[in-house]
C-alpha positions in Angstrom: 89.0 120.5 98.7 86.9 117.3 98.6 89.9 115.1 98.5 91.4 116.9 101.4 88.2 116.4 103.4 88.1 112.8 102.4 91.6 112.1 103.7 91.0 113.9 107.0 87.7 112.1 107.4 88.9 108.6 106.8 92.4 108.7 108.2 91.7 110.6 111.4 92.0 107.5 113.7 95.6 107.1 112.7 97.6 110.1 113.9 101.2 111.0 113.1 102.6 113.3 115.8 105.9 114.3 117.5 105.5 113.2 121.1 108.8 114.6 122.3 107.5 118.2 122.0 104.3 117.4 123.9 105.3 115.0 126.7 108.6 116.6 127.5 108.4 115.8 131.2 106.8 112.4 130.8 108.3 108.9 130.8 111.2 108.3 128.4 109.4 105.5 126.6 110.1 104.1 123.2 107.1 106.0 121.9 108.7 109.3 122.9 111.9 108.7 120.9 111.2 110.8 117.8 107.8 110.5 116.3 105.3 107.7 116.0 101.8 106.7 114.8 99.0 105.7 117.0 95.4 104.5 116.8 92.8 105.6 119.3 90.5 103.2 121.0 87.6 103.6 123.4 87.6 101.4 126.5 84.1 100.0 127.2 83.0 98.9 130.6 83.3 100.0 134.2 86.4 99.5 136.4 85.9 98.5 140.1 86.4 101.0 142.9 89.8 99.7 143.8 90.9 100.4 140.2 94.7 100.4 140.7 94.7 97.2 142.8 92.5 95.5 140.2 94.8 96.6 137.3 97.9 95.5 139.2 96.5 92.1 139.8 95.4 91.6 136.2 98.8 92.8 134.8 100.6 90.4 137.1 98.3 87.6 136.0 98.9 88.3 132.3 102.6 89.4 132.5 104.9 88.1 129.8 106.3 84.6 130.3 109.7 83.9 128.6 109.8 80.8 126.3 113.5 80.9 125.5 114.2 77.8 127.6 111.0 75.9 126.6 109.6 74.4 123.5 106.6 76.7 123.4 106.0 78.3 120.1 104.1 81.4 121.2 103.9 83.7 124.2 102.1 87.0 124.8 102.1 89.3 127.9 102.6 92.7 129.4 106.1 94.2 130.0 107.5 97.6 131.0 107.6 100.3 128.3 111.2 101.0 129.4 112.5 97.5 129.2 110.9 94.6 127.3 112.7 92.1 129.7 111.0 93.6 132.8 107.7 91.7 133.1 107.7 92.3 136.9 108.0 96.1 136.6 110.9 96.2 139.0 112.6 99.1 137.3 109.6 101.3 136.4 106.0 101.7 137.3 103.3 101.3 134.6 101.2 103.9 136.4 101.7 107.7 135.8 99.0 109.7 137.4 95.8 108.9 135.6 97.6 106.9 132.9 98.5 103.2 132.5 101.5 102.7 130.1 102.2 99.1 129.0 104.0 97.2 126.3 102.3 94.2 124.8 105.2 91.7 124.0 104.7 88.8 121.6 107.4 86.1 121.2 107.0 83.6 118.4 109.1 80.8 117.0 109.2 80.8 113.2 110.9 78.6 110.7 111.5 79.8 107.1 109.4 77.8 104.6 112.5 77.6 102.4 114.6 76.2 105.1 111.9 73.7 106.2 111.5 72.4 102.7 115.3 72.0 102.2 115.8 70.1 105.5 112.8 67.9 104.8 114.1 66.9 101.4 117.6 66.3 102.8 116.2 64.0 105.5 114.1 62.2 103.0 117.1 61.5 100.8 119.1 60.3 103.8 116.4 57.9 104.9 115.9 56.6 101.3 119.6 55.8 100.9 119.9 54.3 104.4 117.0 52.0 103.8 118.1 51.4 100.2 114.6 52.2 98.8 113.9 53.4 95.3 111.1 55.6 96.7 109.7 56.6 100.1 106.1 55.8 101.0 103.6 58.5 101.8 103.5 57.6 105.4 107.3 57.8 105.7 107.3 61.3 104.1 104.6 62.4 106.5 106.6 61.1 109.5 109.7 62.8 108.3 108.0 66.1 107.7 106.4 66.1 111.2 109.7 65.2 112.9 111.8 67.7 111.0 109.2 70.5 111.7 109.2 69.9 115.4 112.9 69.6 115.6 113.5 72.9 113.7 110.8 74.7 115.7 112.5 73.7 118.9 115.8 75.0 117.7 114.4 78.3 116.5 115.0 81.4 118.7 111.7 83.2 119.5 111.3 86.4 117.6 110.1 89.3 119.9 107.7 92.0 118.8 106.6 94.9 121.1 103.7 97.2 120.9 103.2 100.1 123.3 100.0 101.6 124.6 98.8 104.4 126.9 95.5 104.0 128.7 93.7 107.1 130.1 91.5 105.9 133.0 89.5 109.1 133.3 88.8 109.4 129.6 88.4 105.6 129.0 90.6 106.1 126.0 93.5 104.0 124.9 96.3 105.0 122.4 97.9 102.1 120.7 101.2 102.8 118.9 100.8 100.5 115.9 98.6 100.8 112.8 98.8 97.1 112.0 95.2 95.7 111.7 96.2 92.1 112.6 97.9 93.4 115.8 94.8 95.4 116.6 92.8 92.2 116.6 95.4 90.6 118.9 95.2 93.6 121.3 91.4 93.5 121.4 91.4 89.8 122.4 94.3 90.1 124.9 93.0 93.3 126.5 89.6 91.6 127.1 91.3 88.5 128.6 93.5 90.7 130.8 91.0 93.3 132.1 87.6 91.9 131.1 86.8 95.0 129.1 86.2 95.6 125.4 88.0 98.2 123.3 86.6 99.8 120.1 88.6 101.7 117.6 87.4 105.3 117.3 86.4 106.9 114.1 85.9 110.6 113.5 82.2 110.4 114.4 82.7 108.7 117.7 85.6 111.0 118.5 83.4 114.0 117.8 80.8 112.8 120.3 83.3 113.3 123.1 84.3 116.7 122.0 81.1 118.6 121.4 78.5 120.1 123.7 74.8 119.0 124.0 73.6 121.4 121.3 76.4 120.3 118.8 75.7 116.7 119.7 72.1 117.0 118.6 73.3 118.4 115.3 75.8 115.7 115.0 73.1 113.0 115.4 71.3 114.5 112.4 74.3 114.0 110.1 73.8 111.4 107.4 76.5 109.3 105.8 77.8 110.4 102.4 80.7 109.5 100.1 83.0 112.3 98.9 84.8 111.5 95.6 
């Protein structure tokens, strides 16, 4: 019984649920295809009176910028939940009643360390033979490494990653459909940059504060922390 309570207590923020059976008439987003896991965040701060206009302007300012035809190594921005190539939301609105649905897209150029090492060694050998040197100097090796790294990075195709979210404006609650801790940190920073608001991951205690009445809340405040093993 204790182990069951322990699991429920400490794994509550990450929920596994079948969305198709609940949001039958909602958007056909990627998060509705089958089942998924999400983490619940509280959105801290006040939105201006012209909420939708404010959100629209901020989404446009932080929409995703493609780097396929550039030498940039990293790009992050908002795109449609229906189409990761739609950063202007031409084919679907991000607003659904009281909800804002967005996808945070991250494109990053990466080069395999093994490939990088191989190409560097190959170029070092080519230069050594060309210059007829028994051994390359340290400065020459550094120059070759930097040149090869830049060249390979420019040739690398950006790898996309997408992460969906659903933001309830009335409840000031955000569901983020990834349990990756590193991505949570990225979301927190990017959400603050985009909307000037902080988000805080909910735990069972903070979730309960929004569910109980005043009498139960007083009892909740008297609860002390304990460890169940």
